KEKEKOL-977368 format. One line per 2 residues: for each residue x, y, z of C-alpha. Coordinates in Angstrom, 1 decimal. Layout:
X Y Z ~ ...
//
This chain:
19.8 -36.5 21.7 ~ 16.4 -35.6 22.1
14.7 -32.4 23.4 ~ 13.3 -32.1 26.6
11.2 -29.4 28.3 ~ 12.6 -26.7 30.7
10.2 -24.6 32.4 ~ 10.0 -21.5 34.5
6.3 -21.3 34.9 ~ 6.0 -18.2 37.6
7.0 -14.8 37.7 ~ 6.6 -13.0 41.2
6.3 -9.3 40.0 ~ 6.3 -7.2 36.9
9.1 -6.2 35.2 ~ 10.2 -2.5 35.2
12.6 -0.6 33.1 ~ 16.0 -2.1 33.3
18.0 -5.0 32.4 ~ 16.6 -8.3 34.4
18.8 -11.5 34.8 ~ 16.6 -14.5 34.7
16.7 -18.1 35.8 ~ 16.1 -21.2 33.3
13.6 -22.9 35.6 ~ 11.6 -22.3 38.8
10.5 -18.5 40.0 ~ 12.0 -15.3 38.3
11.6 -12.4 40.6 ~ 13.7 -9.1 39.6
17.2 -9.3 39.3 ~ 19.0 -6.4 37.9
22.4 -7.1 39.2 ~ 24.9 -9.8 39.2
24.2 -13.1 37.1 ~ 25.6 -15.0 39.7
22.5 -15.4 41.6 ~ 20.6 -16.9 38.7
23.3 -18.9 36.7 ~ 23.1 -22.6 36.2
26.3 -24.2 35.9 ~ 26.6 -27.5 34.0
28.2 -30.5 34.6 ~ 27.7 -31.7 31.1
27.3 -30.4 27.3 ~ 23.7 -29.5 26.6
22.1 -27.8 23.6 ~ 19.4 -24.9 24.7
16.9 -24.0 21.9 ~ 13.3 -23.0 21.4
13.6 -20.3 24.0 ~ 10.2 -18.5 24.1
7.9 -16.7 26.5 ~ 4.3 -15.3 27.2
4.4 -11.9 28.7 ~ 2.5 -8.8 28.5
4.0 -6.7 26.1 ~ 5.5 -3.1 26.7
6.4 -0.3 24.1 ~ 8.7 -0.6 23.0
8.6 -4.6 23.3 ~ 10.9 -6.4 25.8
13.6 -8.5 24.6 ~ 14.1 -12.1 26.1
17.5 -13.5 25.2 ~ 19.7 -16.4 26.5
23.0 -15.9 28.2 ~ 25.9 -18.4 27.6
28.7 -18.2 30.3 ~ 27.8 -14.8 31.3
28.1 -13.3 27.4 ~ 25.3 -13.1 25.0
23.9 -16.2 24.0 ~ 22.5 -17.1 20.4
18.9 -17.2 21.2 ~ 16.9 -13.9 21.2
12.9 -12.9 20.8 ~ 11.0 -9.9 21.0
7.9 -10.3 22.8 ~ 5.5 -8.4 20.4
2.1 -8.9 22.1 ~ -0.2 -11.1 24.2
1.0 -14.3 22.7 ~ 3.7 -17.0 23.1
6.6 -16.0 20.7 ~ 9.9 -18.4 20.7
13.2 -18.3 18.8 ~ 12.8 -21.4 16.5
16.0 -20.9 14.8 ~ 18.9 -20.4 17.1
20.6 -22.5 19.7 ~ 22.9 -22.4 22.4
25.4 -25.2 22.5 ~ 27.3 -25.3 26.0
30.2 -27.3 27.5 ~ 30.5 -28.6 31.1
31.4 -25.9 33.2 ~ 30.0 -23.1 31.4
26.8 -21.3 32.9 ~ 23.4 -20.8 31.2
20.7 -18.2 32.2 ~ 18.4 -15.8 30.2
18.0 -11.9 30.5 ~ 15.0 -9.7 29.4
15.3 -6.0 28.8 ~ 12.5 -3.9 29.3
13.3 -0.3 27.9 ~ 9.9 1.6 28.5
6.5 0.8 30.2 ~ 6.6 -2.6 32.4
5.6 -6.3 31.5 ~ 4.0 -9.0 33.7
5.8 -12.4 32.8 ~ 3.4 -15.4 32.8
6.1 -18.3 31.5 ~ 9.2 -19.2 29.9
9.7 -22.4 28.1 ~ 12.6 -23.8 26.3
14.3 -27.1 25.4 ~ 17.3 -28.9 26.4
19.2 -31.8 25.0 ~ 22.0 -33.6 26.8
23.7 -37.2 26.2 ~ 21.0 -38.8 28.9
17.6 -37.7 28.2 ~ 16.8 -35.0 31.1
15.8 -31.7 32.5 ~ 16.6 -29.2 35.2
14.1 -28.5 38.2 ~ 15.0 -25.4 40.3
13.8 -24.3 43.8 ~ 14.1 -20.8 43.9
13.7 -17.5 46.1 ~ 16.0 -16.1 48.9
15.8 -17.5 52.4 ~ 17.7 -17.4 55.4
18.6 -20.4 57.1 ~ 20.1 -19.3 60.5
18.4 -21.7 62.9 ~ 21.3 -23.4 65.2
21.4 -27.5 65.1 ~ 18.0 -27.5 62.8
16.6 -29.6 60.3 ~ 14.4 -28.4 57.4
12.9 -29.7 54.3 ~ 13.0 -28.0 50.6
10.9 -29.1 47.6 ~ 12.7 -30.2 44.2
10.7 -27.7 42.1 ~ 8.8 -24.2 42.7
9.4 -21.9 45.9 ~ 12.3 -22.2 47.6
11.0 -22.7 51.4 ~ 12.3 -24.3 54.4
9.7 -26.5 55.9 ~ 10.0 -28.0 59.2
7.8 -31.2 58.3 ~ 9.1 -33.5 55.3
5.5 -34.3 53.7 ~ 4.4 -31.0 52.4
7.5 -30.8 50.2 ~ 7.4 -34.4 48.8
7.1 -35.3 45.1 ~ 5.7 -38.7 43.9
8.1 -39.7 41.3 ~ 7.1 -41.5 37.9
9.4 -40.1 35.4 ~ 12.7 -39.9 36.3
15.2 -43.1 36.8 ~ 18.3 -41.1 38.1
19.5 -38.0 39.4 ~ 23.2 -36.8 38.3
23.7 -33.7 40.3 ~ 22.5 -31.3 42.9
23.5 -27.5 42.8 ~ 23.0 -24.8 45.3
23.5 -21.0 45.1 ~ 24.6 -19.2 48.3
24.7 -15.6 48.6 ~ 25.7 -15.0 52.0
27.4 -17.1 54.6 ~ 28.7 -16.1 58.0
28.3 -20.0 59.5 ~ 31.1 -21.1 61.2
30.0 -24.7 60.8 ~ 29.1 -27.0 57.9
25.7 -27.2 56.5 ~ 24.5 -30.4 54.4
21.9 -30.4 51.7 ~ 20.6 -33.9 51.0
18.6 -35.3 48.2 ~ 16.6 -37.8 49.7
14.6 -40.4 48.0 ~ 11.9 -42.2 50.1
13.2 -40.1 53.1 ~ 16.8 -41.7 52.9
19.9 -39.1 52.0 ~ 21.2 -40.3 48.9
23.4 -37.4 47.6 ~ 25.0 -34.9 49.9
26.2 -31.5 49.1 ~ 28.6 -30.1 52.0
28.3 -26.1 52.3 ~ 31.6 -24.8 54.1
31.5 -22.1 56.6 ~ 32.0 -18.6 54.9
31.2 -19.9 51.2 ~ 29.5 -18.3 48.9
28.6 -18.7 45.1 ~ 27.5 -21.9 43.3
28.4 -25.3 44.9 ~ 27.7 -28.7 43.0
27.6 -32.2 43.9 ~ 27.7 -34.7 41.3
26.6 -38.6 41.3 ~ 24.2 -41.0 39.9
21.3 -41.6 42.7 ~ 18.7 -44.1 41.1
15.0 -43.1 41.3 ~ 12.0 -45.8 40.7
8.4 -45.1 40.0 ~ 6.5 -44.2 43.2
9.6 -43.1 45.1 ~ 9.2 -39.7 47.0
11.6 -36.9 46.4 ~ 12.6 -34.0 48.3
15.8 -32.2 49.6 ~ 16.9 -31.9 53.6
19.1 -29.3 54.9 ~ 21.0 -29.4 58.2
22.7 -26.9 60.2 ~ 25.2 -27.0 62.7
25.6 -25.2 65.7 ~ 25.4 -21.5 65.5
22.6 -18.8 64.5 ~ 24.5 -17.1 61.8
23.5 -16.1 58.5 ~ 23.1 -18.4 55.3
21.2 -17.1 52.9 ~ 20.1 -19.6 50.0
18.7 -18.7 46.3 ~ 18.6 -21.7 44.2
18.5 -25.3 44.5 ~ 18.6 -27.0 41.4
18.6 -30.8 40.2 ~ 19.8 -32.5 37.1
16.8 -35.3 36.9 ~ 17.2 -37.9 34.1
15.4 -41.0 32.3 ~ 16.1 -43.8 30.5
12.8 -43.9 29.5 ~ 11.8 -40.3 28.0
9.7 -39.9 31.0 ~ 10.0 -36.5 33.0
8.1 -35.1 35.6 ~ 7.3 -31.7 36.1
6.2 -30.9 39.6 ~ 5.9 -27.1 41.2
5.6 -26.6 45.0 ~ 4.3 -23.3 46.2
1.1 -22.0 47.5 ~ -2.0 -21.0 45.7
-5.0 -20.2 48.2 ~ -8.5 -19.7 47.3
-11.9 -19.4 48.8 ~ -14.0 -20.6 45.9
-14.3 -19.7 42.3 ~ -12.3 -21.2 39.2
-9.2 -20.2 37.0 ~ -6.1 -21.9 35.3
-2.6 -22.5 36.2 ~ 0.2 -22.8 33.6
1.3 -26.4 33.0 ~ 4.5 -26.7 35.3
3.6 -23.8 37.6 ~ 1.4 -22.7 40.4
0.2 -19.4 40.0 ~ -3.7 -18.5 39.4
-4.7 -17.2 35.9 ~ -8.3 -15.7 35.1
-7.5 -16.1 31.2 ~ -6.5 -19.4 30.0
-4.4 -18.0 27.2 ~ -1.8 -16.9 29.8
-1.6 -20.7 31.2 ~ -1.4 -22.6 28.0
2.1 -23.8 27.5 ~ 3.3 -25.0 24.2
5.3 -28.1 24.9 ~ 7.1 -28.0 21.3
7.3 -31.9 20.8 ~ 5.1 -34.8 20.8
4.2 -37.1 23.5 ~ 2.2 -38.1 26.3
1.1 -36.6 29.6 ~ -0.1 -38.6 32.6
-0.5 -39.0 36.3 ~ -1.8 -35.4 37.6
-0.7 -35.3 41.3 ~ -1.7 -32.4 43.8
-1.5 -31.7 47.7 ~ -3.3 -29.3 49.3
-1.9 -28.3 52.8 ~ -5.8 -27.4 53.8
-9.1 -27.9 52.0 ~ -12.4 -27.6 53.2
-15.4 -29.0 50.8 ~ -15.0 -30.6 47.3
-13.5 -29.3 44.2 ~ -11.7 -30.4 40.9
-8.4 -30.1 39.2 ~ -8.1 -30.6 35.4
-5.8 -30.8 32.8 ~ -6.4 -29.4 29.6
-5.3 -29.5 26.0 ~ -5.9 -26.8 23.6
-8.6 -25.5 26.1 ~ -10.3 -28.7 26.4
-10.5 -30.9 29.7 ~ -8.8 -34.4 28.9
-7.9 -35.4 32.4 ~ -10.0 -34.8 35.8
-8.9 -35.0 39.6 ~ -11.3 -34.8 42.1
-10.6 -33.5 45.4 ~ -12.6 -34.2 48.8
-10.9 -32.3 51.6 ~ -8.2 -32.9 54.2
-4.0 -32.9 53.2 ~ -4.1 -36.2 50.9
-1.6 -36.2 48.3 ~ -4.2 -36.8 45.4
-3.5 -38.5 41.9 ~ -5.0 -39.3 38.5
-3.4 -42.4 37.1 ~ -5.9 -42.5 34.0
-4.8 -43.4 30.3 ~ -2.3 -41.1 29.0
-3.2 -38.5 26.7 ~ -1.3 -37.7 23.4
-0.5 -34.5 22.4 ~ 1.6 -33.1 19.5
4.1 -30.8 18.9 ~ 2.0 -28.0 18.5
-0.4 -28.7 21.4 ~ -0.7 -26.7 24.6
-1.2 -28.0 28.1 ~ -2.6 -25.9 31.0
-4.4 -26.7 34.3 ~ -7.9 -25.7 35.3
-9.3 -25.6 39.2 ~ -13.0 -25.5 40.0
-13.2 -24.7 43.7 ~ -16.6 -23.0 43.4
-18.0 -25.6 46.2 ~ -14.9 -25.2 48.4
-15.1 -23.1 51.3 ~ -11.2 -22.7 51.3
-8.0 -24.5 49.9 ~ -4.5 -24.3 49.7
-2.7 -26.1 46.9 ~ 0.8 -26.5 47.4
1.9 -29.0 45.0 ~ 0.7 -29.7 41.5
2.5 -31.7 38.4 ~ 2.3 -34.3 35.8
4.7 -36.7 33.8 ~ 5.4 -36.4 30.2
6.7 -38.8 27.9 ~ 8.2 -37.8 24.8
7.5 -39.7 21.6 ~ 9.3 -37.8 19.2
11.9 -39.7 16.7 ~ 15.7 -39.0 17.6
18.7 -39.6 15.7 ~ 20.9 -42.1 16.7
23.6 -44.7 15.4 ~ 22.5 -47.7 12.9
24.3 -50.0 10.9 ~ 25.9 -49.9 7.3
25.7 -53.9 6.8 ~ 21.9 -53.9 5.6
20.1 -54.2 9.1 ~ 18.9 -51.4 11.1
19.1 -51.0 15.1 ~ 16.9 -49.8 17.3
17.4 -47.3 19.9 ~ 17.1 -48.6 23.4
15.7 -45.2 24.8 ~ 12.1 -45.8 24.7
9.7 -48.3 23.1 ~ 8.1 -45.5 20.8
11.5 -43.9 19.7 ~ 13.8 -45.4 16.9
16.5 -44.1 14.4 ~ 19.1 -45.2 11.9
21.8 -43.6 10.1 ~ 23.1 -44.5 6.7
21.5 -47.7 6.0 ~ 21.6 -49.2 2.6
19.4 -51.6 0.9 ~ 18.6 -53.2 4.3
15.7 -55.5 5.5 ~ 13.6 -54.9 8.5
15.7 -55.2 11.8 ~ 14.9 -56.0 15.2
13.3 -53.5 17.1 ~ 11.4 -52.4 20.3
7.7 -53.1 20.7 ~ 5.7 -50.6 18.7
8.5 -49.6 16.3 ~ 9.4 -50.9 12.8
12.4 -50.0 11.5 ~ 13.4 -50.6 7.8
16.3 -50.0 5.7 ~ 16.5 -47.5 2.7
14.7 -50.2 0.1 ~ 13.9 -52.9 3.0
10.7 -54.4 3.2 ~ 8.5 -54.9 6.3
7.7 -58.4 8.2 ~ 4.0 -57.3 7.7
2.8 -57.3 11.2 ~ -0.2 -55.7 12.1
0.3 -52.2 13.7 ~ -1.8 -50.0 16.3
-2.2 -46.7 17.0 ~ 0.9 -44.8 18.2
3.0 -47.3 16.2 ~ 6.2 -45.8 14.3
7.7 -46.5 11.2 ~ 11.3 -45.1 10.5
13.1 -45.2 7.1 ~ 16.8 -44.1 6.5
18.3 -42.9 3.2 ~ 22.0 -43.3 3.0
22.9 -42.8 -0.2 ~ 25.5 -40.4 -2.0
24.4 -36.7 -1.1 ~ 22.5 -35.0 -3.9
21.5 -37.9 -5.6 ~ 17.8 -39.0 -6.5
16.6 -41.8 -4.4 ~ 13.4 -43.8 -4.6
11.7 -44.8 -1.3 ~ 8.3 -46.9 -1.7
6.4 -47.1 1.8 ~ 3.8 -49.4 2.5
2.8 -49.9 5.8 ~ 1.4 -52.8 7.8
-1.1 -55.6 6.8 ~ -4.7 -54.4 7.5
-4.4 -50.8 6.6 ~ -4.9 -48.8 3.1
-1.9 -46.3 3.9 ~ 0.9 -46.1 1.2
3.2 -43.4 0.5 ~ 5.7 -42.7 -2.2
8.7 -40.5 -1.5 ~ 11.5 -39.5 -4.1
9.9 -41.2 -7.0 ~ 11.0 -40.4 -10.4
7.8 -40.0 -12.0 ~ 8.1 -36.2 -11.9
8.3 -36.0 -7.8 ~ 11.6 -36.4 -7.5
13.2 -35.5 -4.3 ~ 17.1 -34.8 -3.7
18.0 -36.7 -0.4 ~ 21.4 -36.4 1.4
23.3 -38.7 3.3 ~ 21.3 -39.9 6.5
18.3 -38.3 5.5 ~ 15.2 -39.9 7.7
11.7 -40.0 7.2 ~ 9.1 -41.4 9.6
5.4 -41.9 9.8 ~ 3.2 -42.6 13.1
-0.3 -44.3 13.2 ~ -2.4 -41.6 14.4
-5.6 -43.4 14.1 ~ -6.8 -46.6 15.3
-8.3 -47.9 12.3 ~ -6.9 -48.3 8.6
-5.4 -45.3 7.1 ~ -4.5 -42.8 10.0
-0.8 -42.2 9.0 ~ 0.8 -38.8 9.8
4.4 -37.6 8.6 ~ 6.5 -37.3 12.1
9.2 -35.0 12.7 ~ 12.6 -36.6 12.5
15.9 -34.8 13.6 ~ 19.3 -36.0 12.4
//
């Protein structure tokens, strides 16, 4: 399993002195009451880790923690100042049917939240997107449209809530939280792909709580995604709290859209990656992804815009992708060459509306492709197996004196004492080596990578630099430069 991003990139207000129950994604408003209004009910096993946030600290400092099945989770972090702080040690291992959310305890003063970031690992690479809020849908025989992430809004037209997909390959569930329901007829929630119903959840009369519909809906690049909700007769109350989708990818690419409303009549500012809230200080918008990858395909839509302006994706405070906007309600997209980022890099957006008379930005997002190395099953017969997840991901377990095995393009996999075929390499290529001898023994691994490069590395040699390696120990290098020599050791998860 590989780590994927889960983002809550907007808070609607400051947090006062009390205990606040928080959602894993979307928008977090104050919720000092029941966790039933914010919980995500899992339909498969998942591991949550690297929980962290950026908040303005109060005194004493607020504590952000995970909640596993309505009990204290394993993750906890004390927000100690104006910086991103995360739990890098603990994780929560969940099973199907359990619930997950977060909690923040503020014991004095007040804190303003900017974003929460964490990772999730599931059998299929994926993440959760939430459209969150509290809306009453009591219009008789009506049809409305809801975005897949961001503010839970009921739109009479279907264009503005749409998201153009480039990351997801399938959706495995939709989930809805209902806090009040006086309806006497069914209400239907549909996940729509290109305007066609693909997965339907039925809300029976007088039913409240968390409702879920599972499935396996195929999604292709360029498809549009949104929810449609349809009422029957009658005008009784139906209060919707969260709409959640479980979106997956067989190519390690995920989209992180956010639908809301950012109105600006000029000026400049910053937006957290995965969110849509203006910040004057970029530090409050820089989100550390926590793993290496590529970011691409910025997309944005305005409900109105007068004049010309620009949006930028920024890495570590530097513009790396620009998107020019020239008026109207067009869906804008920049499909330039993807930008690499490391596990310590931070991503944010910048807007420059200084030449605009007015603008209302309602959708903003991008695609992230993970390029971290993950563990997986190889063979024990002397040849390694390449993972089928993505061209830049490969793993092997327990190989012994193997030779180079077949691998996807851009991946070079070798056994513990194997040799490469010697083909030339390009920037971004990954070499993975697996040591599968008896735990505690001293192993030698001499690495010479690629014809035409000057890189060489020795691990565990007996000339005074021995390293004790256990079964399944993996070592990987990634080519980080376009010329000879640019190799860096890559994090490997076992």
